[in-house]
C-alpha positions as CSV (number, residue, x, y, z in Angstrom):
1,M,4.0,23.0,-0.1
2,N,1.3,21.6,-2.4
3,L,2.8,18.1,-2.0
4,Q,2.7,18.4,1.7
5,L,-1.0,19.3,1.6
6,K,-1.7,16.3,-0.6
7,L,0.2,14.0,1.7
8,E,-1.7,15.3,4.7
9,A,-5.0,14.8,2.9
10,W,-4.0,11.3,2.0
11,I,-3.0,10.5,5.6
12,D,-6.3,11.8,6.8
13,D,-8.1,9.6,4.3
14,V,-6.1,6.6,5.4
15,N,-7.0,7.2,9.0
16,Q,-10.7,7.3,8.2
17,E,-12.5,4.0,8.6
18,D,-14.3,4.3,5.3
19,G,-11.7,6.3,3.4
20,L,-11.2,6.1,-0.4
21,T,-7.7,4.5,0.1
22,L,-9.1,1.6,2.1
23,Q,-11.9,1.1,-0.3
24,A,-9.4,1.0,-3.2
25,F,-7.2,-1.5,-1.3
26,E,-10.3,-3.6,-0.5
27,K,-11.3,-3.6,-4.2
28,F,-7.8,-4.5,-5.3
29,L,-7.5,-7.4,-2.8
30,D,-10.9,-8.7,-3.9
31,V,-9.8,-8.8,-7.5
32,M,-6.5,-10.5,-6.5
33,F,-8.2,-13.2,-4.5
34,F,-10.7,-13.7,-7.3
35,L,-7.8,-14.2,-9.8
36,I,-5.9,-16.5,-7.5
37,K,-8.9,-18.6,-6.9
38,W,-10.2,-18.9,-10.5
39,A,-6.8,-19.0,-12.2
40,G,-5.0,-21.0,-9.5
41,I,-7.3,-23.9,-9.4
42,P,-7.0,-24.8,-13.1
43,F,-3.3,-24.2,-12.9
44,V,-2.9,-26.7,-10.0
45,I,-5.0,-29.2,-12.0
46,Y,-2.8,-28.7,-15.0
47,L,0.3,-29.2,-12.9
48,L,-1.1,-32.5,-11.5
49,F,-1.9,-33.6,-15.0
50,E,1.6,-32.8,-16.3
51,I,3.2,-34.5,-13.3
52,S,1.1,-37.6,-13.9
53,K,2.5,-37.9,-17.4
54,W,6.0,-38.6,-16.0
């Protein structure tokens, strides 16, 4: 029963426009895009540098 109440509360939170779940997902996606941008660009440059050695 307790699990069902928690699940219902979580579903209500997801359905809200400014719920905690959506805020957490937004923060997580911002961090992921930041890492992809700032770790991905040097990695691509490194790959181009390694390929040019061939």
